[in-house]
N, C-alpha and C positions, 0 to 999 in steps of 0.2 A: 664746850659748846652747850649752851642751855637755852631752851625755847619754852616759853610759857604763854598760854593764851589768857587774855583778860577780857571778860565781858563787861563793858562800861555801862550797859543798860539795854532796855528793850523798848520797842514802840510798835504800833500797829500800822500796817500798810494794806491798802485794798488788794485783794487777791487778783482782781482783774488787771490792776496795774502791774503787779509783780509777774504775772504770767502772760500778759498781752493777748495774743490771738488764741491761746489755748483755752478751750472751754472749761468751765468749772467742773463738769462731770469727769474730766480727765485729771486736772491738777489737784482736785480735792482728794484724790486717792494717794497723792504723794505728800501733800502739805496741808495741815488742818487750818480751819478758819472758824471765826465765831459767827453768830447769827447775822451780823452786819457785814459779813464777807471780809472781816479784818483778819489778817495774818500777823502773828507775832514774829517780829524780826529782832535779831540781836545786833548790837554794835560791838564788833570784836576787834581788839587790838592784839598785837603780838609783841612780846618782850624777848629780845635776843641778846645774849651775852656771850662773847667769844673769848678765846684764850688770850687775846692780846689786850684785854681790858676795855674793849668797845662795848657800849651799852646802847642798843638800838631799839627804838619804839616804832612800830608800824601802825599808823592810824591812831586816832585817840577819841573817837566818838563825838557826840554832839555838844558836850560841855553843858553849861547852864545859862549862857548869855541870852539865848533866843527862844527860851521855852514858851514864852507867851505868844510870840509870833507863830510858833510851830505847834500850838496846843492841839490842833486837829489830829496829830499823830499819837496823842495819848501816851506819852512817855511814861515808863514806870521802872522801878528798881534801878534808878540811876546811881552809879557808883562814882565816887570822887577818884579819879585816876591817880592823883598824887598819893592818896591814902593807899590805894591798891598796890602801887609800886613800893611804898614803904613797907607793906606787909611782906614784900619779896626782897627786902633788903636793899632797895634802890631809892635814892633821893632824886627829886626832879633835877637838881643841879648836876647830878652825875650822868644824866643821859647825854650821850655824845652825838647821836644822830636820830632825827625824826624823819621817817619816810612817810609821805602823804600820798597814798595811791591816787587820789584826786581830791578836789576841794569842795565837794558837796558837803553840806553842813554836818551830816551824820558821820563824817570821816575826819574832820579837822576842827571841830568846835572847841576842843579843849586846848588847842594850840596856844591860845591867849586867854587871859583872865582879866576881869575888871580890877582896877586899882582903886584905892580910897579916893585919890584925886581923879577927876574925870579923865579917862583914858584906859589903855589896855597894856598889859605887860606879858612877856613870854612866860608860859608855864614851864618851859625847859630852856632856861636862859643861856646855857652853854652849848646847846646842841646846834649842829648844822641841820637845816630843814631842807629835805630833798623833794623837789617838785619837777615835773616835766615842763619844758618851756611852752609847749602847745597848751597844756592845761592851765598854766599861768596866764597866757594870753586870752584863753577862753574865759577865765575867771574875771579878768579885767574888762573884757568886752564880750559878755555872754550872749549866746543865741536866745531866742524867745522862749524855748522850751526849758532852759536851764537857769534862767536868771533868778528865779525864786529859790534856788538851791544854794546860792552863793551869798555870803555875808562878808563884806570887806573887813569888818572888825576881827574876823578870825585870822587874817593874814597880814594886815597892814603893818603891825608891829614887827613881824618877821622881816619884812623888806626893810623897814626903817633901821633895824638893828644890824643889817648886813649879814644875817644868818641864813638868808635864802640862797640855795644853790639850785640852779635850773639845769636840767639835763636835756640833751637833744636826741639821745639814742641809748642803746644798751650801755650800761655803766657798771663797772665792778666797784662796789662800795668798799669791800674788803674781801679777803680770800674766800670767805664763806657766804657772802651775800652779793647776789647779782641783781641788778634792776633792769627789767625789760619793759617795753612800752606796748600797750594794746589799745586799739581804738574801738569805736562802736557805741559803748555806753556814753562815753564822753571823750573828747580828744586827748590823746596822750596819757592814758591811765597807766600808772606804774604797777607792775606785778613783781614783787620781790621773790627771788628764788634763793632759798636758804639751804645750803648743803651741809649735811652732817655725815659722819662715817656710815650711818645706817641707810639713809635715804635723802633725797631732796624734797623739801617742803615748798609748796607754791602758795603764797598768799594770793588767792585768785581775785580778791576784791569784787567789784561788780561786773567783771567778765563772766564769772560763774558764782553768783552770790549765795546760792543754796544748793544742797545736794540734789534737790528736785529739779534744778535748772541745768543738770549735766547734759541732757539732750540738747543738741545745738539749736534745734528749732524752737525751744522753749525760751523765748526772748522777752524780757520785760518791756512794758510800754514806756518805762523811764529811759530806755536806750534811744538815743537821738538818731542813730544810724543803724537800723536793725539788720540790714543785709551785711554790713560790715561787722556787726556784732557776731553774726553767724560764722563768718569766716575766721574771726579772731578766736572764737570759742573752739572751733575745730583745730586751729593752730595750737592752742594750749592743750587741748585734750589729746591730740595725736602724740605729742611728746610725753605727756603724763602717763598715758596707757603704755606706751612703748618702754619707757624708762622706769615704770612703777613708782612714779612720783606721788606724793600725797598732797591733795588739795585742801587748803584751809579755807572754809567758807565763812566770809565775814558777817553774813546776815542770818545764817541758819540757826534758829533757836533750839534745834533738836539734834543736828549732826554737825559737829565742829570740824571734823577732818576725816577724809577718806581717800583711799586709792580709787582709780576708775579702771574700767575694763572695756575694750572694744570688742563687740560681737558683730561680725559682718560690717555693716555700715552704721551701726548704732553704738552708743556709749551708755554705760550705766555705772552707778556707784557700786564699788566692790567692798573691800574691807574697811570698816570703821577703825580709824587710828586714834588712840588715846595719847594726848600730850599733857 
């Protein structure tokens, strides 16, 4: 069992948007920002290789197809994910499964690439692409708050190829990877649970995007259903604290993975875990 984290690039998001109703005097003590209130966010992917030859990729960053439309995020240090996989001994054609936590541009943009002829091709042509049915329906018929985060070019080729697999509930992908669904940030977000002999790792996605967001009340303004986000965060955190699971933070530029601890009714980051 092998787990590797890959940072596909970084961008700036407004601190007020990332922390919602939490005042800057509070969140700035946990997460830095620049003079324009911009917080550096990572776009983190996970590569999982199991003993049965399965090669699994969780999320894949923004890619490069829509950088002009998204220029206000000031992307920097973008990596070519295919090249990053090659450095780790994996060809794009060898990836067996792509898990997309949700379909916002910063999580699925590398799923397809432009071809020389007008059109788009799969970056991982032999992989099954796992998406929740509710997220897929929201992608096709987005609400007003999310429509600018979706690009049909990222996913149309997946559906056309027959490589799209929609799940309706908790799904065992393989003996070591379980997919669970969490709402709040967006409908039907997938959180992969990766079990190793040492511990279980939870790719928390935008349920808990930063170590600074571990407090359940610290909810991003990007979350479309904040009260539901609160409940779902508590559901994830309760088990993580009780079972000593490690949370992988998809957007934290400074803390990639940690355990969490419950103290009375509060949660906090505990031990930083290196992967």
